[in-house]
C-alpha positions as a printed NumPy array, in Angstrom:
array([[ 26.58 ,   5.792,  14.657],
       [ 25.534,   6.457,  11.058],
       [ 21.989,   5.602,  10.115],
       [ 21.646,   3.169,   7.22 ],
       [ 19.869,   4.831,   4.263],
       [ 17.931,   2.836,   1.672],
       [ 16.92 ,   3.916,  -1.821],
       [ 13.821,   2.587,  -3.579],
       [ 12.676,   3.189,  -7.128],
       [  8.902,   3.19 ,  -7.465],
       [  6.483,   4.297, -10.138],
       [  4.215,   7.198,  -9.219],
       [  1.331,   4.739,  -8.874],
       [  3.35 ,   2.518,  -6.536],
       [  4.434,   5.496,  -4.428],
       [  0.804,   6.593,  -4.143],
       [ -0.141,   3.106,  -2.914],
       [  2.544,   3.302,  -0.227],
       [  1.373,   6.803,   0.752],
       [ -2.249,   5.619,   0.978],
       [ -1.214,   2.714,   3.208],
       [  0.83 ,   5.019,   5.434],
       [ -2.146,   7.35 ,   5.657],
       [ -4.158,   4.585,   7.317],
       [ -1.652,   4.268,  10.149],
       [ -1.791,   6.412,  13.269],
       [ -0.403,   9.926,  12.684],
       [  2.41 ,   9.449,  15.201],
       [  3.685,   6.391,  13.342],
       [  3.437,   7.665,   9.778],
       [  3.698,  11.464,   9.651],
       [  7.499,  11.569,   9.555],
       [  7.787,   9.017,   6.752],
       [  5.001,  10.667,   4.745],
       [  6.759,  14.014,   5.098],
       [ 10.086,  12.596,   3.95 ],
       [  8.498,  10.888,   0.953],
       [  6.694,  14.086,  -0.062],
       [  9.87 ,  16.138,   0.393],
       [ 11.852,  13.773,  -1.845],
       [  9.113,  13.189,  -4.419],
       [  8.08 ,  16.815,  -4.965],
       [ 11.194,  17.992,  -6.844],
       [ 11.231,  14.791,  -8.906],
       [  7.585,  15.198,  -9.942],
       [  8.107,  18.876, -10.784],
       [ 11.162,  18.06 , -12.898],
       [  9.266,  15.333, -14.763],
       [  6.334,  17.693, -15.372],
       [  8.697,  20.345, -16.729],
       [ 10.211,  17.817, -19.146],
       [  6.799,  16.659, -20.32 ],
       [  5.221,  20.117, -20.633],
       [  4.683,  21.023, -24.267],
       [  6.776,  23.936, -25.403],
       [  4.776,  26.996, -26.316],
       [  5.254,  27.878, -29.991],
       [  7.378,  30.963, -30.537],
       [  5.309,  34.101, -30.935],
       [  2.133,  32.463, -29.663],
       [  1.791,  34.682, -26.615],
       [  0.472,  38.175, -27.274],
       [  1.323,  38.48 , -30.952],
       [ -1.996,  39.933, -32.143]])
């Protein structure tokens, strides 16, 4: 039987609230969900950071 998968769209602040709430539950009940959320969020956060990172001006590094 296939497991039903759900997709949620949350802001970073909202996701952090969910993570904080999960962190208050017993480890056995929350560790798997926390791990899955971190695994899915990490590449998204890194991609967003890369998009927002200011580009270094050409010739700025080591051009003395």
